[in-house]
N, C-alpha and C positions, 0 to 999 in steps of 0.2 A: 504493500500500500504506500509505503514511504517513497519507493522508487517511482511509482505511478504519479504521486503528487509532485515529485521533483521534475518529472518529464512534462507534466502539465504546465508548471511554472516556466520551464524552459521554452515550451512552445508558445506560451502567451507573450514572452519577451521577444520572440522572433517575429511574430505577427504584429508588427508595429502599426502605429496610427495610420488611418486611411480616411477616405471620404465618409465612411459610415462610422457611427460611434458605438455600436453594439458590441457585445463580447463575441469573440471568434470561437467557433466550434469546428472541430475536424472529426468526421465520422465516416460512415459507410455510404455517404451520398455520392461518392466519386466513382465514375466508370472510366476505365482506360479506353483511350481512343481506339486501340486495335481490337477492342471487343465489340464496339458498336458504331464507331464513326471514324474509321481509319483515315486519319489525315496525314499519316507519315508520308513524306515526300510530296505532299500536295500544297503545303503552305508556302507560297512563293515569296521571295524577298524582292521581287521585281516591283519597283515603286509605281509602275503603271497598272498593277493588278487591281482591278476594280471590285473584287469580291470582298475586300476587307476595308474597315474604317481606316486602318493604317497597316502597312505591309511589314511592320516590325512588332516584336513583343514589347509591351509597355506595362508598367506597374498599375495595378488597379485592385478593386474589391468587388465581391459578388454577394448579394443577399438572396437566399433561397426562399422558396414558398413557405418553409417552416420557420422563417426568420433567422436561420443560421447565417453567420457572417464569415466569409473567407477573405482575409486581408493580405495585402502585399503580394498578390499573385502577378505572374507575368501573363498578360491577357492579349488576345486578339479578338476583335468583334467581327464575326462571320456574318456580314450583312446578307449575303445570298441565302443563308439558312437560318437567319434571325436568331443567333445565339452567340454568347461569349464562349471562347475556348481558352483554357489556361494550360500552362506548361508545368509539368511536374519537375521534381528535383532531378530526375534522370532524363530530362528534356523531352519527355513524351507528351504530345498534345492530349488533353483530357477534357471531358465534359461532365456535367453534373447529372446524376440520375434524377434528382428532384428538379422541379421547375425553378427557373431563375425569375425573380420578379423585379430586380433592379441590379445594376452594376455601374461602376465608374472606371474610367481609364484616364491616366495622366499622360497626355501626349506631349512630346517634345516640341519646343518652339525655337525659332532662330535667335530670340533674345534670351533664352534660357529660363523664361518665366513659366510658372506652373500653368497648365492648360487642362484642367480636369473636365472631362465630359461625362455627364451622368445620363443613364438610360433607364427607363421604367416601362413596364407594361401594365395591363389591368384596366385599360381605358375602354370606353364603349366602342362597338364596331362602327367603322366608317371607311369609305373609299378603299375597300378591299382588305382593310385591316380588322383584326379582332382583338380579344382580350390578351392574346399571346404576343401581339405585335409590339416590338420595342420602339419607343420614341426617345429622341434626345430631349432632355428637359432644359430648355433655354432660360426659363424663369418659372419658379414654383410659388404658388399662392392661390388666392381666390380665383384668379385667372391664370392658369398654367399654360405657358407658351411651349408648344411641342414642335419638333422637327422630325419628319420621317424620311429616311434615306432608303431608296430602292435602286436595284440594279436592273437596267433594261438593255436589251440588245438592239442596236440600230445598224442600219446600212450606211456605211461611210466610204466615200471615194477619195483615196489619198491623192494629193497633188501630183499631176502628171500621169495618173493611171486611168485607164478606160474601164476598169472593173471596180465595183464596190466590194467592200469586205465588211463582215459583221464585226462590230466592236461593242464591248460592254461600256456603259456609261452610268454614272451615278445621277439620279434625279431626286430632287428634294421637294417635299410638300410640307406645309405648315398648318398647324391646328391650334385652336384655343380650347382648353377644357375648363368649363365653368363649374366651380365647386358647389355653388348654391343650388343648381338644378341638375348636376351630374351630366351636363350636355357637352358634347364635343362638336366643334364647328371647323370646317376647313376654311382657311383664309389665304389671302395673297398679301404680299408685303406692300399694302396700299393703305396709306394713312386714313383716308375716308372710310374704307371698309372696316379697318381695325377699330377705329373710334366708335363706329356705329354699333359695334357689338358690346362695347364696354359701357359702364353706367353713365347715363346722360349727365348726372349731377357732377361728374368729375371731368367733363369734357374741357372746360375752360382751363383747369389746372394742367391737364395733359397737353393741350395746345401750347400753353406757356412753357412747359417743360421741354417740349420738342424745339421750340424757337430759341429758348435761352441756352440750350445745350447743342444747338445746331445738329440735331440728330438726323442721320441718314438711315431711314427705316428699311432700306434695301440691304443693309449690313446686319448680320446676325447679332453681333455684339452690341450694336446701338439699338436694335429692336429689343434686345433683352433688357437694356437699361430702362427703356420706356415701361416695360412690364414689371420690372423690379420696383420702379417708382410707383406705378399704379397699385401694386400689391401692398404698398405701405399706407395708402390713403384710407 
């Protein structure tokens, strides 16, 4: 029992702080990739690979459907199959047997600043998505701003070629989830449409905030700022 306790303490010290604040648990919820989702040799390091959020492993955390937390994992978000994949200590890609309800990945930036992207599912069905579909959470609150990334195959003709070739591309769709009525709405990055969905009593403050901060709502980070502000009102 003493040895087990010591191992538990050691494990807790290794699984350091992450995006989530709950206690980490490690149990039987892990399934080896070569048992049910053999990704060996298929995870490309090619930066043009469109199947992944990023083509390299990055640190992150995963929260399962039973609220177990796994911290400080090496993660890749497999967009094409709508799931996070993590790398074990022996470098084998693995997936969780239990459902994942949220995860975060800390992506590198040119400036070296932290760029944590958080993903959640459990939202109402819309536009081909269901409760299992992961959305990037750009702003969380009474009006949660969501971004859905999809992989689509398009025909594209390279310059100087007479033949078109099929290429994978990422496409993005945006949604607002309203906490008060549990409704999800597809939106465009259009000021008029966005403001029409939010509370009318706050329109003047929102317009002033956009003007004072010279926000370009076509940019994700600036659109997020607007919703972060709205969720404080």
